[in-house]
PDB file of N, CA, C and O in Angstrom:
ATOM      1  N   MET A   1      19.349  12.563  -5.907  1.00  0.00           N
ATOM      2  CA  MET A   1      18.995  11.721  -4.863  1.00  0.00           C
ATOM      3  C   MET A   1      18.203  10.451  -4.954  1.00  0.00           C
ATOM      4  O   MET A   1      18.408   9.588  -4.101  1.00  0.00           O
ATOM      5  N   GLY A   2      17.303  10.243  -5.919  1.00  0.00           N
ATOM      6  CA  GLY A   2      16.360   9.240  -6.350  1.00  0.00           C
ATOM      7  C   GLY A   2      17.385   8.108  -6.764  1.00  0.00           C
ATOM      8  O   GLY A   2      17.218   6.953  -6.371  1.00  0.00           O
ATOM      9  N   PHE A   3      18.518   8.494  -7.620  1.00  0.00           N
ATOM     10  CA  PHE A   3      19.038   7.827  -8.134  1.00  0.00           C
ATOM     11  C   PHE A   3      20.130   6.494  -6.971  1.00  0.00           C
ATOM     12  O   PHE A   3      20.514   5.330  -7.086  1.00  0.00           O
ATOM     13  N   ARG A   4      20.210   7.403  -6.124  1.00  0.00           N
ATOM     14  CA  ARG A   4      21.181   6.713  -5.011  1.00  0.00           C
ATOM     15  C   ARG A   4      20.693   5.811  -3.939  1.00  0.00           C
ATOM     16  O   ARG A   4      21.407   5.452  -3.003  1.00  0.00           O
ATOM     17  N   ILE A   5      19.064   5.341  -4.154  1.00  0.00           N
ATOM     18  CA  ILE A   5      18.514   4.511  -3.496  1.00  0.00           C
ATOM     19  C   ILE A   5      19.084   3.141  -3.424  1.00  0.00           C
ATOM     20  O   ILE A   5      19.284   2.485  -2.402  1.00  0.00           O
ATOM     21  N   GLY A   6      19.332   2.781  -4.740  1.00  0.00           N
ATOM     22  CA  GLY A   6      19.698   1.669  -4.884  1.00  0.00           C
ATOM     23  C   GLY A   6      21.168   1.286  -4.447  1.00  0.00           C
ATOM     24  O   GLY A   6      21.560   0.119  -4.431  1.00  0.00           O
ATOM     25  N   VAL A   7      21.839   2.220  -4.143  1.00  0.00           N
ATOM     26  CA  VAL A   7      23.331   2.012  -3.488  1.00  0.00           C
ATOM     27  C   VAL A   7      23.237   2.275  -2.064  1.00  0.00           C
ATOM     28  O   VAL A   7      24.100   1.680  -1.419  1.00  0.00           O
ATOM     29  N   ILE A   8      22.660   2.796  -1.571  1.00  0.00           N
ATOM     30  CA  ILE A   8      22.361   2.922  -0.100  1.00  0.00           C
ATOM     31  C   ILE A   8      21.641   1.892   0.823  1.00  0.00           C
ATOM     32  O   ILE A   8      21.943   1.313   1.866  1.00  0.00           O
ATOM     33  N   ARG A   9      20.693   1.907   0.096  1.00  0.00           N
ATOM     34  CA  ARG A   9      19.595   0.784   0.460  1.00  0.00           C
ATOM     35  C   ARG A   9      18.822   0.261  -0.244  1.00  0.00           C
ATOM     36  O   ARG A   9      18.886   0.863  -1.315  1.00  0.00           O
ATOM     37  N   ASP A  10      17.827  -0.819  -0.329  1.00  0.00           N
ATOM     38  CA  ASP A  10      17.104  -1.488  -1.178  1.00  0.00           C
ATOM     39  C   ASP A  10      15.893  -0.731  -1.182  1.00  0.00           C
ATOM     40  O   ASP A  10      15.702   0.143  -0.336  1.00  0.00           O
ATOM     41  N   TRP A  11      14.681  -1.126  -2.479  1.00  0.00           N
ATOM     42  CA  TRP A  11      13.614  -0.517  -2.517  1.00  0.00           C
ATOM     43  C   TRP A  11      12.775  -1.493  -1.383  1.00  0.00           C
ATOM     44  O   TRP A  11      13.065  -2.596  -0.920  1.00  0.00           O
ATOM     45  N   GLN A  12      11.734  -0.687  -1.173  1.00  0.00           N
ATOM     46  CA  GLN A  12      10.536  -1.669  -0.320  1.00  0.00           C
ATOM     47  C   GLN A  12       9.829  -2.265  -1.232  1.00  0.00           C
ATOM     48  O   GLN A  12       9.571  -3.457  -1.065  1.00  0.00           O
ATOM     49  N   ALA A  13       9.501  -1.791  -2.042  1.00  0.00           N
ATOM     50  CA  ALA A  13       8.714  -2.626  -3.193  1.00  0.00           C
ATOM     51  C   ALA A  13       9.455  -2.795  -4.366  1.00  0.00           C
ATOM     52  O   ALA A  13      10.192  -1.894  -4.769  1.00  0.00           O
ATOM     53  N   LYS A  14       9.315  -4.026  -5.048  1.00  0.00           N
ATOM     54  CA  LYS A  14      10.032  -4.373  -6.143  1.00  0.00           C
ATOM     55  C   LYS A  14       9.121  -4.901  -7.230  1.00  0.00           C
ATOM     56  O   LYS A  14       8.827  -6.095  -7.298  1.00  0.00           O
ATOM     57  N   TRP A  15       8.699  -4.024  -8.044  1.00  0.00           N
ATOM     58  CA  TRP A  15       7.745  -4.305  -9.083  1.00  0.00           C
ATOM     59  C   TRP A  15       7.568  -3.160 -10.062  1.00  0.00           C
ATOM     60  O   TRP A  15       7.711  -2.026  -9.605  1.00  0.00           O
ATOM     61  N   TYR A  16       7.262  -3.311 -11.412  1.00  0.00           N
ATOM     62  CA  TYR A  16       7.267  -2.546 -12.620  1.00  0.00           C
ATOM     63  C   TYR A  16       5.811  -2.579 -13.188  1.00  0.00           C
ATOM     64  O   TYR A  16       5.403  -3.709 -13.460  1.00  0.00           O
ATOM     65  N   ALA A  17       5.044  -1.643 -13.392  1.00  0.00           N
ATOM     66  CA  ALA A  17       3.891  -1.773 -13.975  1.00  0.00           C
ATOM     67  C   ALA A  17       3.404  -0.289 -14.888  1.00  0.00           C
ATOM     68  O   ALA A  17       3.202   0.787 -14.325  1.00  0.00           O
ATOM     69  N   ASP A  18       3.300  -0.465 -16.093  1.00  0.00           N
ATOM     70  CA  ASP A  18       2.976   0.424 -17.041  1.00  0.00           C
ATOM     71  C   ASP A  18       1.645   1.243 -16.497  1.00  0.00           C
ATOM     72  O   ASP A  18       1.568   2.322 -15.910  1.00  0.00           O
ATOM     73  N   LYS A  19       0.606   0.286 -16.932  1.00  0.00           N
ATOM     74  CA  LYS A  19      -0.839   0.532 -17.082  1.00  0.00           C
ATOM     75  C   LYS A  19      -1.478   0.627 -15.685  1.00  0.00           C
ATOM     76  O   LYS A  19      -2.261   1.496 -15.299  1.00  0.00           O
ATOM     77  N   HIS A  20      -0.977  -0.479 -14.964  1.00  0.00           N
ATOM     78  CA  HIS A  20      -1.513  -0.737 -13.575  1.00  0.00           C
ATOM     79  C   HIS A  20      -0.793   0.099 -12.202  1.00  0.00           C
ATOM     80  O   HIS A  20      -1.114  -0.039 -11.021  1.00  0.00           O
ATOM     81  N   TYR A  21       0.069   0.823 -12.663  1.00  0.00           N
ATOM     82  CA  TYR A  21       0.856   1.471 -11.625  1.00  0.00           C
ATOM     83  C   TYR A  21       0.120   1.920 -10.286  1.00  0.00           C
ATOM     84  O   TYR A  21       0.375   1.490  -9.162  1.00  0.00           O
ATOM     85  N   VAL A  22      -1.014   3.038 -10.681  1.00  0.00           N
ATOM     86  CA  VAL A  22      -1.555   3.461  -9.465  1.00  0.00           C
ATOM     87  C   VAL A  22      -2.372   2.172  -8.874  1.00  0.00           C
ATOM     88  O   VAL A  22      -2.395   2.016  -7.653  1.00  0.00           O
ATOM     89  N   GLU A  23      -3.061   1.222  -9.757  1.00  0.00           N
ATOM     90  CA  GLU A  23      -3.821   0.277  -8.594  1.00  0.00           C
ATOM     91  C   GLU A  23      -2.816  -0.503  -7.698  1.00  0.00           C
ATOM     92  O   GLU A  23      -3.125  -0.988  -6.610  1.00  0.00           O
ATOM     93  N   PHE A  24      -1.423  -0.583  -8.338  1.00  0.00           N
ATOM     94  CA  PHE A  24      -0.534  -1.450  -7.642  1.00  0.00           C
ATOM     95  C   PHE A  24       0.029  -0.674  -6.247  1.00  0.00           C
ATOM     96  O   PHE A  24       0.218  -1.132  -5.120  1.00  0.00           O
ATOM     97  N   LEU A  25       0.221   0.695  -6.789  1.00  0.00           N
ATOM     98  CA  LEU A  25       0.370   1.437  -5.606  1.00  0.00           C
ATOM     99  C   LEU A  25      -0.472   1.288  -4.492  1.00  0.00           C
ATOM    100  O   LEU A  25      -0.156   0.913  -3.363  1.00  0.00           O
ATOM    101  N   GLN A  26      -1.644   1.639  -4.944  1.00  0.00           N
ATOM    102  CA  GLN A  26      -2.920   1.704  -3.783  1.00  0.00           C
ATOM    103  C   GLN A  26      -2.692   0.498  -2.927  1.00  0.00           C
ATOM    104  O   GLN A  26      -2.475   0.484  -1.716  1.00  0.00           O
ATOM    105  N   GLU A  27      -2.795  -0.736  -3.936  1.00  0.00           N
ATOM    106  CA  GLU A  27      -2.832  -1.896  -3.329  1.00  0.00           C
ATOM    107  C   GLU A  27      -1.746  -1.881  -1.911  1.00  0.00           C
ATOM    108  O   GLU A  27      -1.963  -2.094  -0.718  1.00  0.00           O
ATOM    109  N   ASP A  28      -0.548  -1.537  -2.651  1.00  0.00           N
ATOM    110  CA  ASP A  28       0.819  -1.386  -1.638  1.00  0.00           C
ATOM    111  C   ASP A  28       0.726  -0.977  -0.420  1.00  0.00           C
ATOM    112  O   ASP A  28       1.163  -1.561   0.571  1.00  0.00           O
ATOM    113  N   LEU A  29       0.001   0.311  -0.465  1.00  0.00           N
ATOM    114  CA  LEU A  29      -0.287   1.315   0.550  1.00  0.00           C
ATOM    115  C   LEU A  29      -1.437   0.407   1.746  1.00  0.00           C
ATOM    116  O   LEU A  29      -1.404   0.354   2.975  1.00  0.00           O
ATOM    117  N   LYS A  30      -2.173  -0.077   0.971  1.00  0.00           N
ATOM    118  CA  LYS A  30      -3.618  -0.736   1.829  1.00  0.00           C
ATOM    119  C   LYS A  30      -2.756  -1.899   2.553  1.00  0.00           C
ATOM    120  O   LYS A  30      -2.783  -1.899   3.784  1.00  0.00           O
ATOM    121  N   LEU A  31      -1.921  -2.984   1.828  1.00  0.00           N
ATOM    122  CA  LEU A  31      -1.198  -4.154   2.220  1.00  0.00           C
ATOM    123  C   LEU A  31      -0.471  -3.672   3.625  1.00  0.00           C
ATOM    124  O   LEU A  31      -0.700  -4.101   4.756  1.00  0.00           O
ATOM    125  N   ARG A  32       0.564  -2.555   3.183  1.00  0.00           N
ATOM    126  CA  ARG A  32       1.077  -2.254   4.411  1.00  0.00           C
ATOM    127  C   ARG A  32       0.591  -1.641   5.868  1.00  0.00           C
ATOM    128  O   ARG A  32       1.146  -1.783   6.957  1.00  0.00           O
ATOM    129  N   GLU A  33      -0.583  -0.937   5.559  1.00  0.00           N
ATOM    130  CA  GLU A  33      -1.188  -0.404   6.297  1.00  0.00           C
ATOM    131  C   GLU A  33      -2.211  -1.830   7.332  1.00  0.00           C
ATOM    132  O   GLU A  33      -2.399  -1.946   8.543  1.00  0.00           O
ATOM    133  N   ALA A  34      -2.531  -2.443   6.486  1.00  0.00           N
ATOM    134  CA  ALA A  34      -2.937  -3.641   7.265  1.00  0.00           C
ATOM    135  C   ALA A  34      -2.294  -4.329   8.276  1.00  0.00           C
ATOM    136  O   ALA A  34      -2.739  -4.729   9.352  1.00  0.00           O
ATOM    137  N   ILE A  35      -0.708  -4.456   7.585  1.00  0.00           N
ATOM    138  CA  ILE A  35       0.248  -5.475   8.098  1.00  0.00           C
ATOM    139  C   ILE A  35       0.494  -4.862   9.708  1.00  0.00           C
ATOM    140  O   ILE A  35       0.380  -5.396  10.811  1.00  0.00           O
ATOM    141  N   ARG A  36       0.874  -3.521   9.286  1.00  0.00           N
ATOM    142  CA  ARG A  36       1.095  -2.833  10.432  1.00  0.00           C
ATOM    143  C   ARG A  36       0.394  -2.450  11.543  1.00  0.00           C
ATOM    144  O   ARG A  36       0.882  -2.343  12.669  1.00  0.00           O
ATOM    145  N   SER A  37      -0.913  -2.210  11.195  1.00  0.00           N
ATOM    146  CA  SER A  37      -1.988  -2.172  12.224  1.00  0.00           C
ATOM    147  C   SER A  37      -2.621  -3.601  13.280  1.00  0.00           C
ATOM    148  O   SER A  37      -2.894  -3.828  14.458  1.00  0.00           O
ATOM    149  N   GLY A  38      -2.615  -4.345  11.856  1.00  0.00           N
ATOM    150  CA  GLY A  38      -2.961  -5.947  12.645  1.00  0.00           C
ATOM    151  C   GLY A  38      -1.845  -6.497  13.381  1.00  0.00           C
ATOM    152  O   GLY A  38      -2.094  -7.378  14.204  1.00  0.00           O
ATOM    153  N   TYR A  39      -0.571  -6.088  13.201  1.00  0.00           N
ATOM    154  CA  TYR A  39       0.460  -6.774  13.966  1.00  0.00           C
ATOM    155  C   TYR A  39       1.458  -5.860  14.648  1.00  0.00           C
ATOM    156  O   TYR A  39       2.669  -6.059  14.558  1.00  0.00           O
ATOM    157  N   ASN A  40       0.999  -4.982  15.244  1.00  0.00           N
ATOM    158  CA  ASN A  40       1.626  -3.661  15.786  1.00  0.00           C
ATOM    159  C   ASN A  40       2.331  -3.888  17.008  1.00  0.00           C
ATOM    160  O   ASN A  40       3.169  -3.092  17.433  1.00  0.00           O
ATOM    161  N   GLU A  41       1.938  -5.224  17.733  1.00  0.00           N
ATOM    162  CA  GLU A  41       2.762  -5.639  18.690  1.00  0.00           C
ATOM    163  C   GLU A  41       3.901  -6.612  18.447  1.00  0.00           C
ATOM    164  O   GLU A  41       4.536  -7.189  19.330  1.00  0.00           O
ATOM    165  N   ALA A  42       4.071  -6.716  17.192  1.00  0.00           N
ATOM    166  CA  ALA A  42       5.192  -7.709  16.456  1.00  0.00           C
ATOM    167  C   ALA A  42       6.629  -6.932  16.490  1.00  0.00           C
ATOM    168  O   ALA A  42       7.728  -7.486  16.475  1.00  0.00           O
ATOM    169  N   GLY A  43       6.371  -5.468  16.543  1.00  0.00           N
ATOM    170  CA  GLY A  43       7.490  -4.953  16.322  1.00  0.00           C
ATOM    171  C   GLY A  43       8.132  -5.130  14.503  1.00  0.00           C
ATOM    172  O   GLY A  43       9.219  -5.617  14.193  1.00  0.00           O
ATOM    173  N   ILE A  44       7.405  -4.747  13.841  1.00  0.00           N
ATOM    174  CA  ILE A  44       7.794  -4.745  12.451  1.00  0.00           C
ATOM    175  C   ILE A  44       8.672  -3.442  12.173  1.00  0.00           C
ATOM    176  O   ILE A  44       8.497  -2.368  12.749  1.00  0.00           O
ATOM    177  N   SER A  45       9.446  -3.645  11.398  1.00  0.00           N
ATOM    178  CA  SER A  45      10.523  -2.614  11.190  1.00  0.00           C
ATOM    179  C   SER A  45      10.588  -2.442   9.855  1.00  0.00           C
ATOM    180  O   SER A  45      10.629  -1.258   9.523  1.00  0.00           O
ATOM    181  N   GLN A  46      10.617  -3.384   8.810  1.00  0.00           N
ATOM    182  CA  GLN A  46       9.883  -3.462   7.507  1.00  0.00           C
ATOM    183  C   GLN A  46       8.934  -4.111   6.652  1.00  0.00           C
ATOM    184  O   GLN A  46       8.772  -5.276   7.016  1.00  0.00           O
ATOM    185  N   VAL A  47       8.233  -3.795   5.635  1.00  0.00           N
ATOM    186  CA  VAL A  47       7.583  -4.690   4.746  1.00  0.00           C
ATOM    187  C   VAL A  47       8.090  -4.569   3.438  1.00  0.00           C
ATOM    188  O   VAL A  47       8.182  -3.428   2.984  1.00  0.00           O
ATOM    189  N   GLU A  48       8.418  -5.475   2.781  1.00  0.00           N
ATOM    190  CA  GLU A  48       8.795  -5.609   1.386  1.00  0.00           C
ATOM    191  C   GLU A  48       7.724  -6.101   0.312  1.00  0.00           C
ATOM    192  O   GLU A  48       7.182  -7.165   0.610  1.00  0.00           O
ATOM    193  N   ILE A  49       7.339  -5.530  -0.846  1.00  0.00           N
ATOM    194  CA  ILE A  49       6.526  -6.282  -1.841  1.00  0.00           C
ATOM    195  C   ILE A  49       7.369  -6.365  -2.958  1.00  0.00           C
ATOM    196  O   ILE A  49       8.150  -5.551  -3.452  1.00  0.00           O
ATOM    197  N   ASP A  50       7.040  -7.570  -3.273  1.00  0.00           N
ATOM    198  CA  ASP A  50       7.567  -8.476  -4.626  1.00  0.00           C
ATOM    199  C   ASP A  50       6.506  -8.739  -5.297  1.00  0.00           C
ATOM    200  O   ASP A  50       5.723  -9.532  -4.775  1.00  0.00           O
ATOM    201  N   ARG A  51       6.119  -8.096  -6.797  1.00  0.00           N
ATOM    202  CA  ARG A  51       5.256  -8.742  -7.674  1.00  0.00           C
ATOM    203  C   ARG A  51       5.965  -9.466  -8.638  1.00  0.00           C
ATOM    204  O   ARG A  51       7.008  -8.951  -9.042  1.00  0.00           O
ATOM    205  N   GLN A  52       5.621 -10.566  -9.100  1.00  0.00           N
ATOM    206  CA  GLN A  52       5.860 -11.255 -10.116  1.00  0.00           C
ATOM    207  C   GLN A  52       4.757 -11.869 -11.086  1.00  0.00           C
ATOM    208  O   GLN A  52       4.238 -12.886 -10.626  1.00  0.00           O
ATOM    209  N   ALA A  53       4.311 -11.481 -12.283  1.00  0.00           N
ATOM    210  CA  ALA A  53       3.429 -11.976 -12.962  1.00  0.00           C
ATOM    211  C   ALA A  53       2.069 -11.791 -12.100  1.00  0.00           C
ATOM    212  O   ALA A  53       1.468 -10.777 -11.746  1.00  0.00           O
ATOM    213  N   ASN A  54       1.827 -13.144 -11.906  1.00  0.00           N
ATOM    214  CA  ASN A  54       0.246 -13.078 -10.977  1.00  0.00           C
ATOM    215  C   ASN A  54       0.592 -13.649  -9.600  1.00  0.00           C
ATOM    216  O   ASN A  54      -0.140 -14.441  -9.006  1.00  0.00           O
ATOM    217  N   LYS A  55       1.899 -13.136  -9.077  1.00  0.00           N
ATOM    218  CA  LYS A  55       2.170 -13.863  -7.844  1.00  0.00           C
ATOM    219  C   LYS A  55       2.501 -12.558  -6.744  1.00  0.00           C
ATOM    220  O   LYS A  55       3.217 -11.738  -7.320  1.00  0.00           O
ATOM    221  N   VAL A  56       2.228 -12.203  -5.537  1.00  0.00           N
ATOM    222  CA  VAL A  56       2.722 -11.315  -4.840  1.00  0.00           C
ATOM    223  C   VAL A  56       3.215 -11.952  -3.908  1.00  0.00           C
ATOM    224  O   VAL A  56       2.657 -12.991  -3.555  1.00  0.00           O
ATOM    225  N   VAL A  57       4.788 -11.357  -3.039  1.00  0.00           N
ATOM    226  CA  VAL A  57       5.478 -12.048  -2.247  1.00  0.00           C
ATOM    227  C   VAL A  57       5.876 -10.659  -1.403  1.00  0.00           C
ATOM    228  O   VAL A  57       6.550  -9.672  -1.699  1.00  0.00           O
ATOM    229  N   ILE A  58       4.984 -11.143   0.030  1.00  0.00           N
ATOM    230  CA  ILE A  58       5.350  -9.985   1.153  1.00  0.00           C
ATOM    231  C   ILE A  58       6.634 -10.290   1.962  1.00  0.00           C
ATOM    232  O   ILE A  58       6.791 -11.510   1.911  1.00  0.00           O
ATOM    233  N   THR A  59       7.354  -9.869   2.491  1.00  0.00           N
ATOM    234  CA  THR A  59       8.433 -10.343   3.315  1.00  0.00           C
ATOM    235  C   THR A  59       8.383  -9.368   4.508  1.00  0.00           C
ATOM    236  O   THR A  59       8.723  -8.192   4.373  1.00  0.00           O
ATOM    237  N   ILE A  60       7.988  -9.837   5.586  1.00  0.00           N
ATOM    238  CA  ILE A  60       7.932  -9.008   6.830  1.00  0.00           C
ATOM    239  C   ILE A  60       9.228  -9.102   7.999  1.00  0.00           C
ATOM    240  O   ILE A  60       9.397 -10.111   8.683  1.00  0.00           O
ATOM    241  N   TYR A  61       9.923  -8.124   8.078  1.00  0.00           N
ATOM    242  CA  TYR A  61      10.999  -7.955   8.660  1.00  0.00           C
ATOM    243  C   TYR A  61      10.711  -7.516  10.490  1.00  0.00           C
ATOM    244  O   TYR A  61      10.566  -6.373  10.922  1.00  0.00           O
ATOM    245  N   THR A  62      10.698  -8.511  11.117  1.00  0.00           N
ATOM    246  CA  THR A  62      10.002  -8.211  12.751  1.00  0.00           C
ATOM    247  C   THR A  62      10.730  -8.524  13.955  1.00  0.00           C
ATOM    248  O   THR A  62      11.222  -9.651  14.002  1.00  0.00           O
ATOM    249  N   ALA A  63      10.828  -8.075  14.527  1.00  0.00           N
ATOM    250  CA  ALA A  63      11.559  -8.573  15.962  1.00  0.00           C
ATOM    251  C   ALA A  63      10.849  -9.925  17.043  1.00  0.00           C
ATOM    252  O   ALA A  63      11.429 -10.507  17.960  1.00  0.00           O
ATOM    253  N   ARG A  64       9.570 -10.115  16.592  1.00  0.00           N
ATOM    254  CA  ARG A  64       8.800 -11.035  17.387  1.00  0.00           C
ATOM    255  C   ARG A  64       8.299 -11.933  16.179  1.00  0.00           C
ATOM    256  O   ARG A  64       7.181 -11.647  15.751  1.00  0.00           O
ATOM    257  N   PRO A  65       8.789 -12.694  15.737  1.00  0.00           N
ATOM    258  CA  PRO A  65       7.945 -13.505  14.501  1.00  0.00           C
ATOM    259  C   PRO A  65       7.234 -14.169  14.996  1.00  0.00           C
ATOM    260  O   PRO A  65       6.114 -14.223  14.489  1.00  0.00           O
ATOM    261  N   GLY A  66       7.476 -14.899  16.067  1.00  0.00           N
ATOM    262  CA  GLY A  66       6.251 -16.016  16.915  1.00  0.00           C
ATOM    263  C   GLY A  66       4.645 -15.305  17.009  1.00  0.00           C
ATOM    264  O   GLY A  66       3.567 -15.891  17.117  1.00  0.00           O
ATOM    265  N   VAL A  67       4.935 -13.790  16.923  1.00  0.00           N
ATOM    266  CA  VAL A  67       3.235 -12.901  16.987  1.00  0.00           C
ATOM    267  C   VAL A  67       2.950 -13.031  15.747  1.00  0.00           C
ATOM    268  O   VAL A  67       1.818 -13.463  15.528  1.00  0.00           O
ATOM    269  N   VAL A  68       3.822 -12.723  14.547  1.00  0.00           N
ATOM    270  CA  VAL A  68       3.000 -12.660  13.473  1.00  0.00           C
ATOM    271  C   VAL A  68       2.744 -14.177  12.850  1.00  0.00           C
ATOM    272  O   VAL A  68       1.722 -14.354  12.186  1.00  0.00           O
ATOM    273  N   ILE A  69       3.600 -15.185  13.047  1.00  0.00           N
ATOM    274  CA  ILE A  69       3.327 -16.325  12.605  1.00  0.00           C
ATOM    275  C   ILE A  69       2.193 -17.118  13.060  1.00  0.00           C
ATOM    276  O   ILE A  69       1.447 -17.713  12.283  1.00  0.00           O
ATOM    277  N   GLY A  70       2.039 -17.121  14.685  1.00  0.00           N
ATOM    278  CA  GLY A  70       1.080 -17.493  15.439  1.00  0.00           C
ATOM    279  C   GLY A  70       1.364 -19.031  15.841  1.00  0.00           C
ATOM    280  O   GLY A  70       2.350 -19.692  15.517  1.00  0.00           O
ATOM    281  N   ARG A  71       0.492 -19.358  16.462  1.00  0.00           N
ATOM    282  CA  ARG A  71       0.467 -20.954  16.990  1.00  0.00           C
ATOM    283  C   ARG A  71       0.075 -21.651  15.476  1.00  0.00           C
ATOM    284  O   ARG A  71      -0.798 -21.390  14.647  1.00  0.00           O
ATOM    285  N   GLY A  72       1.221 -22.722  15.544  1.00  0.00           N
ATOM    286  CA  GLY A  72       0.953 -23.614  14.160  1.00  0.00           C
ATOM    287  C   GLY A  72       0.662 -22.881  12.966  1.00  0.00           C
ATOM    288  O   GLY A  72      -0.030 -23.387  12.083  1.00  0.00           O
ATOM    289  N   GLY A  73       1.230 -21.500  12.851  1.00  0.00           N
ATOM    290  CA  GLY A  73       1.017 -20.845  11.517  1.00  0.00           C
ATOM    291  C   GLY A  73      -0.483 -20.295  11.202  1.00  0.00           C
ATOM    292  O   GLY A  73      -0.891 -20.050  10.066  1.00  0.00           O
ATOM    293  N   GLN A  74      -1.133 -20.162  12.239  1.00  0.00           N
ATOM    294  CA  GLN A  74      -2.539 -19.819  12.137  1.00  0.00           C
ATOM    295  C   GLN A  74      -2.651 -18.194  11.599  1.00  0.00           C
ATOM    296  O   GLN A  74      -3.429 -17.840  10.713  1.00  0.00           O
ATOM    297  N   ARG A  75      -1.873 -17.441  12.197  1.00  0.00           N
ATOM    298  CA  ARG A  75      -2.278 -16.037  11.791  1.00  0.00           C
ATOM    299  C   ARG A  75      -1.523 -15.849  10.187  1.00  0.00           C
ATOM    300  O   ARG A  75      -1.720 -14.852   9.493  1.00  0.00           O
ATOM    301  N   VAL A  76      -0.676 -16.959   9.789  1.00  0.00           N
ATOM    302  CA  VAL A  76      -0.157 -16.856   8.537  1.00  0.00           C
ATOM    303  C   VAL A  76      -1.214 -16.937   7.541  1.00  0.00           C
ATOM    304  O   VAL A  76      -1.391 -16.026   6.733  1.00  0.00           O
ATOM    305  N   ASP A  77      -2.159 -18.339   7.575  1.00  0.00           N
ATOM    306  CA  ASP A  77      -3.184 -18.500   7.150  1.00  0.00           C
ATOM    307  C   ASP A  77      -4.207 -17.464   7.220  1.00  0.00           C
ATOM    308  O   ASP A  77      -5.077 -17.515   6.350  1.00  0.00           O
ATOM    309  N   GLU A  78      -4.271 -16.493   8.126  1.00  0.00           N
ATOM    310  CA  GLU A  78      -5.444 -15.587   8.376  1.00  0.00           C
ATOM    311  C   GLU A  78      -5.045 -14.582   7.489  1.00  0.00           C
ATOM    312  O   GLU A  78      -5.950 -13.915   6.989  1.00  0.00           O
ATOM    313  N   MET A  79      -3.571 -14.256   7.100  1.00  0.00           N
ATOM    314  CA  MET A  79      -3.235 -13.256   6.679  1.00  0.00           C
ATOM    315  C   MET A  79      -3.169 -13.551   4.881  1.00  0.00           C
ATOM    316  O   MET A  79      -3.150 -12.717   3.976  1.00  0.00           O
ATOM    317  N   ARG A  80      -3.149 -14.763   4.822  1.00  0.00           N
ATOM    318  CA  ARG A  80      -3.417 -15.363   3.088  1.00  0.00           C
ATOM    319  C   ARG A  80      -4.555 -14.943   2.568  1.00  0.00           C
ATOM    320  O   ARG A  80      -4.684 -14.403   1.469  1.00  0.00           O
ATOM    321  N   GLN A  81      -5.350 -15.171   3.305  1.00  0.00           N
ATOM    322  CA  GLN A  81      -6.913 -14.779   3.113  1.00  0.00           C
ATOM    323  C   GLN A  81      -7.301 -13.731   3.074  1.00  0.00           C
ATOM    324  O   GLN A  81      -8.505 -13.524   2.925  1.00  0.00           O
TER     325      GLN A  81
END
């Protein structure tokens, strides 16, 4: 069953870490929870997390992008901090 996920659907997190696996997993869970609780009115269906070297890219799939982005990108700036 675990081998078929790449064929049927894509992973929600795309990263690999030997030594820091537990830390990254806990951080991913905290990020997902913060996003879902802070934007519960936005209709978020999926949150993807992609880690590359010293960079984390979060992709949010939502039914109401205006709620996530905010007026003039204000909520995006808040999220980055």
